[in-house]
C-alpha positions as CSV (number, residue, x, y, z in Angstrom):
1,X,17.7,10.4,-22.0
2,X,15.7,7.5,-23.4
3,X,14.7,6.4,-19.9
4,X,13.4,9.8,-19.1
5,X,11.3,9.8,-22.3
6,X,9.8,6.4,-21.4
7,X,9.0,7.5,-17.9
8,X,7.4,10.8,-19.2
9,X,5.0,8.7,-21.2
10,X,4.3,5.9,-18.8
11,X,3.9,7.7,-15.4
12,X,0.9,9.9,-16.4
13,X,-0.9,6.8,-17.9
14,X,-0.2,4.9,-14.7
15,X,-1.6,7.6,-12.5
16,X,-4.7,7.8,-14.7
17,X,-5.2,4.1,-14.3
18,X,-4.8,4.3,-10.5
19,X,-7.3,7.2,-10.3
20,X,-9.8,5.1,-12.2
21,X,-9.2,2.1,-9.9
22,X,-8.1,-0.1,-12.8
23,X,-5.2,-2.3,-11.6
24,X,-5.0,-4.1,-14.9
25,X,-4.5,-0.9,-16.9
26,X,-1.9,0.2,-14.4
27,X,0.0,-3.0,-14.9
28,X,-0.2,-2.8,-18.7
29,X,2.3,0.1,-18.4
30,X,4.9,-2.4,-17.3
31,X,6.4,-5.3,-19.1
32,X,5.4,-8.9,-18.5
33,X,8.9,-9.8,-17.5
34,X,8.9,-7.6,-14.4
35,X,10.6,-9.3,-11.4
36,X,10.9,-8.8,-7.7
37,X,13.9,-10.4,-6.0
38,X,13.7,-11.0,-2.2
39,X,17.1,-12.3,-1.0
40,X,17.4,-14.4,2.2
41,X,16.6,-17.7,3.7
42,X,13.0,-17.0,4.8
43,X,9.8,-18.3,3.3
44,X,9.0,-15.5,0.9
45,X,12.6,-15.3,-0.4
46,X,13.1,-15.8,-4.1
47,X,12.4,-14.3,-7.5
48,X,8.8,-13.5,-8.4
49,X,8.2,-12.7,-12.1
50,X,5.3,-11.6,-14.2
51,X,2.2,-9.6,-13.7
52,X,0.5,-12.3,-11.5
53,X,3.3,-12.0,-9.0
54,X,2.9,-8.3,-9.0
55,X,-0.8,-8.6,-8.2
56,X,-0.1,-10.8,-5.2
57,X,2.8,-8.6,-4.0
58,X,0.7,-5.5,-4.2
59,X,-2.1,-7.2,-2.2
60,X,0.4,-8.2,0.5
61,X,1.9,-4.6,0.6
62,X,-1.6,-3.1,0.8
63,X,-2.6,-5.5,3.5
64,X,0.5,-4.7,5.5
65,X,0.0,-1.0,5.1
66,X,-3.5,-1.2,6.4
67,X,-2.4,-3.3,9.3
68,X,0.4,-0.9,10.2
69,X,-1.9,2.1,9.9
70,X,-4.5,0.5,12.2
71,X,-1.8,-0.5,14.7
72,X,-0.6,3.1,14.8
73,X,-4.1,4.4,15.4
74,X,-4.6,2.0,18.3
75,X,-1.3,3.2,19.9
76,X,-2.3,6.8,19.5
77,X,-5.8,6.1,21.0
78,X,-4.1,4.4,24.0
79,X,-1.9,7.4,24.6
80,X,-4.8,9.9,24.2
81,X,-6.9,7.9,26.7
82,X,-4.1,8.1,29.3
83,X,-3.4,11.7,28.6
84,X,-7.0,13.1,28.4
85,X,-8.9,10.5,30.4
86,X,-12.7,10.9,30.5
87,X,-12.8,13.7,28.0
88,X,-11.3,11.5,25.3
89,X,-13.5,8.6,26.2
90,X,-16.6,10.8,25.8
91,X,-15.2,12.0,22.4
92,X,-14.7,8.4,21.3
93,X,-18.4,7.7,22.1
94,X,-19.4,10.5,19.8
95,X,-17.1,10.0,16.9
96,X,-16.4,6.9,14.8
97,X,-12.8,5.7,14.5
98,X,-12.3,5.8,10.7
99,X,-15.3,6.7,8.6
């Protein structure tokens, strides 16, 4: 019950901060002793604590998400070029890829 009350208070504040593009205000909703644990024997394995670690981890996740999205778009474009041929190439010349 207490956890639900805490979430009810913190989640709307976090969404407001994200909508205002204020990462610091978003992170203020969480404690300074937040920790991410990555088990294993690879380079990034270990325990990351504090808000600075969260900043870097969020940047890595955002970068990975952008890269994966772009990779998916390239795969779809390749399929569409093979499937539609010249029509799709003409379409690509008229339209920008993202914006």
